[in-house]
N, C-alpha and C positions, 0 to 999 in steps of 0.2 A: 365648679359644678358643671355638668353637661349642659350644652346649649340646645341640644335637640335629641329626639329619640327617647325611648323608655330608659329609666335608670336601672341598669342591670348590675352595676357595681356595688361594692360594699364600703361602708365607712371604715377607716383605719385610724386607730389611736395608739399612742405609745406614751408611757410614763417612765422616764429615766431608764430606757431599755439599754442593756449592755451585754456584751459577750466577752468572756475571758477565756483565753486559750493558753497553750503551753508557753507562748512567747509574749504574753501580756494581753492587752485589751484591743482586739481588732476595731471595736467601736464601743462607745460608752456614753450614757447620759442622753440618749435620743428621746426627744419629746415631740409628739406629732398629733395633730388633730385634723383629719381630712375626711370630708364627706364622701358619699358614694358618687362615683364618676369623676373624682378628682384626678389631676395629674400631679404626681409627686416626683420631684427630681432630686436625686442624690448627687451632690457635688463633693469633690475632694481629691487630693492627690492619690496616685497609685499606691496601693498598700495601706490605705487608711480605713479599710473595713467596709468599703462600699458594697462589694459582692456579698460579704457575710451579712450585711444588713438586709439585702434583698432576700437572701435565703432564710433569715430569721422571720421576716415579715410574711413569707409565703409558707411557713411551717416546715421548712426543710432543714433548719438548723435551730437547736435549742438555745435560747438566750439564757444567760446565767444571772442576770440582774434586771430588776424592773419588770414591767408587764406591758402587754399590748393586747388590743382587741381588734379582731378582723371580722367584720360581719356578725358580731355577737359571740364569736369563738375567742376564748381567752388564751393568750400565749404567756408562758411556754407550755401550759398544761395540755391544750387541745390542738396539738400539732396536726393530727390526722384530719380533723375537721377543716382546718385552714388549707391543707393540701388539696382537699377535695374541691375547693372552690377557687383555686389559684393555679396559675401556670407560669413557667419561666421561659424566656427566649434569649438566644444569643449568649448563653452562659458557658464558658469554657469548662470542659470536664463534666458538664451536666446535659447540655443540649447539642453536643457536637454533631455536625452533619457528616454523612459518609461521602467522601469526594467522588467515589466511583458510581454511586447510585444516582439515578435521575431525579429531577424535581417531581415528576409524576409518581415515581416509586416511593419517595418520602411521603408525599401526600396520601397515597393509598394506604401505606403502612400506618400512618397516624390515624386515619379514619377507621381502619380495622381495629386498632388498639382502643379507640374511643368506643366503638360499637361493642367490643367484648368486655371492657372493664369499666367504662364510664356510663353506659346506658342502663336504664332501669330494666327489671325483668319483663315488664310489660312491653317495653320497646323491643326487647329481644324476641318476643313472641309474635311480632308483626310479620306479615308475609315477606319473603326474601326480596321481591321486587321493590316493596315499599322501603325496606331497610337500605337497599342500595341507593334508592332515590334520595333518601334522607342523608345518607353518607355523602353523596355527591353535592347535595345542597349545602352541607356543612363546609365542604371544601371550597365551593364557589363563594360562600359568604366570607370565609376566612381569607381567601385570596383578595377579594374586593376590599375588605377592611385593611389588609396589609399593603394594598396598592401594588400588587404583583400581577401583571398581565402576562399570562403564559405565551400569548401570541407575540410578545416583544422579545422573547428569548430566541437564541440562535436556532434551536431545534424544538421549540415549544416545550411541552411537558417531557420530551425525551432528552432535554439538555441535562448533562451531568453537572453535579454540584461544582466540580472542579473548574468548569467553564463559565461559572457565574461571576459577574462583577461583585465587588464587595457589598454594594448597596442592595443588589438583588439577593445575595445570600442572606443578608440581614432581614430583608422583607420575607423571605421564605421561612426563616426561623420564627418570625412573628406570626406568620400564617399558620404554621404547624401548632404553635401554642394556642391560637384562637380557634382551632378546629373543635376543641372541647368546650367552647363558649365559657371560658372562665370569668368569674366575677372580679378577679384581681389578676392583672397581668404585670409581671416583672420583666424588664428588659435590661440586660447588662451591657455596658460599654456601647450604648446606642449610637454614638457618633464617632467612635474610634476608627482611625484610618480612613476617614472620608474627606472629600474636598469640602470647601466652604459651602458650595452650592448644594452638595449632597447632605451636609449637616442640616441645612435649612429644610430640605425635604423630609428628613427624619424627624425633626422637631415638629413639622406640620403633621406628619403621620401620627406621632404620639398624641398630639393635641386632638386629632381627629378621632382616634380610638376612645379617648377619654370623653370627648364631646358626644360620642354615640352612646355613652352610659356605662362603659367599663372603667373601673378604677385602674389607674396605671401608675406604677412606680418604676422609675428608670434611672440608670446611671448615665449622666450626660456631662460633657464638658461645659455646656452652656444651656441653661434652662429656657424653654419656650416662655413667651410672655404669658403671665397669668398662672404659672405653675407654682406649686407649693414647694419650697426648697429646704432640703436637709443637707447640712454641710458636715462632713466628717474630717478628722485629722486637722483640726484648727491648731495652727502653730502656737497661738497665744494661750491655748489651754494648758500648755506645759508650765506656764508661769502661775496658773491658778490651781485647778484641780489635778489634772493629769494629762500628759500628752496623749493625743488620740481621742479625747472626748469629743462628742458630737454636739453641735449647737442645736438649740431648739429650732424646729421648723418655722420658717417665716414666709409669709405670702409675698409674692413678687407681682406687682401690678403692672 
């Protein structure tokens, strides 16, 4: 549960959730019960369905077995409702950044998309100056939450994505996802290709976002203290039900 700030996130539950594809079950048997503002960490070997689970829980992939509930919207039936309140970050093939564009260009584009497709009709009718101010505030809030200080970049907001360090690129992807103020944030491969020190910073970042009230589900090699853990691809499952089954979520104190 969040330790400070208003609870903006949504509860996430799952009962024997599974996805069957052409090559079998990317994940199966996922059970989960997380309150709003929880930090949920998905652990498991590469290829064990971690990314597919994130996509399913955010309404971007239809599960074929079991059910889930995200903020009152039932999956797999109400995919669109879940997509409206969720966002994904650092997901290959889904949130890829354009290397030639600058950090500022990515942020402005995201704010524009949010203004056009995410805001209410009432918000769109506000004076232009007010809309611009609100968009800039969204960007500032997202950057602060993601821990990305533009002043620390080589050329500030004019820094091209290709010139960012891995951890800076990750923070930018998280910031872009947070521009729309999602109630559920999914982050894929959160600590991949990072040093040990950088992994610690990202674990702190994820915990901070959850503590601020947003529900977070992330793929991590090592879960932060206090996270709720879902493990996929358990090798022992092949001796019982079926290889690739996910264990029920367990709290880690």
